[in-house]
C-alpha positions in Angstrom: -22.1 -9.8 3.6 -19.9 -8.5 0.1 -17.1 -8.7 1.6 -17.4 -13.4 2.4 -18.0 -13.7 -1.4 -14.9 -12.6 -2.6 -11.4 -14.3 -1.9 -8.7 -13.2 -1.1 -5.2 -14.8 -2.3 -1.6 -14.1 -3.0 -1.1 -12.8 -6.1 -0.1 -15.0 -9.6 0.8 -13.9 -12.4 -2.0 -14.6 -14.2 -3.2 -11.7 -12.7 -1.1 -9.8 -14.7 -3.5 -11.0 -17.4 -6.6 -9.9 -16.3 -6.0 -7.1 -13.3 -6.1 -4.4 -16.3 -9.8 -3.0 -15.5 -9.1 -2.8 -11.5 -6.3 -0.2 -12.6 -7.9 1.9 -15.2 -8.4 5.1 -12.6 -6.0 8.1 -13.2 -5.2 8.2 -9.4 -3.5 4.4 -9.7 0.1 4.4 -10.3 0.3 1.4 -12.6 3.3 -0.2 -13.8 5.4 -2.2 -16.3 5.5 -6.2 -15.7 9.0 -6.5 -15.5 8.2 -4.1 -11.9 5.1 -6.5 -10.8 7.1 -9.0 -11.8 9.8 -8.7 -9.5 7.4 -8.4 -5.9 6.0 -11.2 -7.2 9.7 -12.5 -6.8 10.8 -11.3 -4.2 7.5 -10.5 -1.7 5.1 -12.2 -3.0 3.9 -13.3 1.2 3.6 -9.2 0.4 0.9 -9.3 -2.7 -2.4 -10.9 -2.0 -5.1 -10.3 -4.6 -9.8 -9.7 -4.5 -11.2 -12.3 -6.5 -15.6 -12.6 -7.3 -16.5 -15.4 -7.1 -16.6 -15.9 -11.1 -13.1 -15.2 -11.3 -13.0 -10.9 -11.7 -10.0 -9.7 -10.1 -11.8 -6.8 -7.7 -8.5 -4.7 -6.0 -5.3 -5.6 -5.4 -2.5 -4.5 -3.4 1.4 -5.1 -3.7 3.7 -4.9 -0.9 6.9 -5.3 0.4 9.5 -5.8 3.4 12.5 -2.8 4.0 14.8 -0.8 5.8 17.3 -1.6 8.7 15.8 -3.8 11.9 18.9 -2.0 13.9 16.9 2.1 13.8 14.2 0.4 14.6 13.3 1.0 10.0 12.1 -2.6 9.4 9.0 -1.7 7.6 5.8 -3.0 5.9 5.6 -1.0 2.4 2.7 -0.6 0.7 3.5 0.4 -3.0 0.1 -1.2 -4.5 -3.1 -0.3 -3.0 -6.1 0.2 -5.6 -9.6 -1.3 -6.1 -12.0 -1.5 -9.6 -14.2 2.1 -9.1 -17.5 -1.1 -9.8 -15.9 -3.4 -5.7 -15.0 0.3 -4.0 -16.5 1.7 -0.6 -17.5 -1.8 0.4 -14.7 -2.5 2.7 -12.1 -4.5 -0.3 -9.2 -2.0 0.7 -9.3 -2.5 4.3 -8.6 -6.3 3.6 -5.8 -6.6 1.3 -5.0 -3.4 4.4 -5.1 -5.6 7.1 -3.7 -8.5 4.6 -0.7 -7.1 4.7 -0.3 -5.1 7.7 -0.8 -8.8 9.4 2.1 -10.9 7.0 4.1 -7.4 8.6 3.7 -8.4 12.1 4.6 -12.1 11.2 7.5 -10.6 9.2 8.2 -9.0 12.9 8.0 -4.8 11.0 8.5 -1.9 13.7 5.1 -0.5 11.4 3.7 -0.6 7.6 4.1 3.0 5.9 3.7 4.8 2.0 2.6 6.9 -0.1 -0.2 9.1 -1.0 -1.3 12.1 -3.5 -1.8 15.1 -1.1 -4.9 15.5 -3.4 -6.1 11.8 -3.4 -8.7 12.9 -0.3 -10.1 10.0 -0.1 -7.6 7.3 0.0 -6.1 9.4 2.9 -8.8 9.5 4.3 -9.5 6.3 4.2 -5.8 5.2 5.8 -6.6 7.8 8.7 -9.9 5.3 9.6 -7.4 2.5 9.6 -5.4 4.1 12.1 -1.9 5.8 9.3 -0.9 9.3 10.4 1.2 11.9 8.3 4.6 10.8 9.4 5.9 13.5 6.8 5.2 15.7 3.6 7.3 14.5 0.4 8.4 17.2 -1.5 6.9 16.4 -5.5 6.5 12.7 -5.0 4.4 12.3 -7.7 5.6 12.9 -11.2 4.1 13.9 -14.4 2.4 16.8 -16.5 2.3 18.5 -12.8 4.5 17.4 -9.9 2.8 17.0 -6.9 3.3 16.4 -2.8 2.4 13.2 -1.0 2.4 12.3 2.8 4.6 9.3 3.0 1.7 8.0 5.9 2.8 5.3 9.3 1.1 2.7 11.3 2.8 1.4 14.2 2.5 -2.1 14.7 3.4 -4.4 18.1 6.9 -4.4 18.0 6.8 -0.5 17.6 5.7 -0.6 21.4 5.6 3.1 22.1 5.2 4.2 18.6 7.5 6.1 17.3 7.9 5.4 13.8 4.7 7.5 14.0 6.1 11.4 15.6 5.9 12.6 12.3 8.5 15.0 11.1 8.2 18.9 10.5 9.4 19.8 7.8 8.9 18.5 4.4 11.3 16.6 2.9 12.4 15.9 -1.5 12.0 12.5 -2.8 16.4 12.1 -3.2 15.5 12.6 1.2 14.1 9.2 1.2 16.1 6.2 3.6 15.1 4.1 1.1 
């Protein structure tokens, strides 16, 4: 199958010179090199690439662990997941998400969360199929010519036995109200 032909491996600094084709999508947030380097230095185990047999980067995921253990808010966070357009809808994002979820389980996180544009219906549906739920709406989370709301989506992990991290909030929040 297609997925057997690709390799999932840790994201390396050298990959920063080879992943531009993955970021050629208006829905993909692109960051400065220092941002990616910070993730690779602080949370390398949460950063993966999917690579083709020829060495082409097909997609990547960047993440981290954050939050309070005492308040049961210790969690894995998906900062970015992106697949090059020619490799979409073949299960790569699912594999990358699964890798980050496994690391989050190993780090004894209560849940994994991510932010996604409300208008990105294809991504929202994919996350729902991966058992993520909309925890809350964040007003004007994405800035630009026209600001846009985000969904904060969550998936409880095994440490959150009662799935309390997934209980949705009734009212939307503003970016400045986010805990981290």
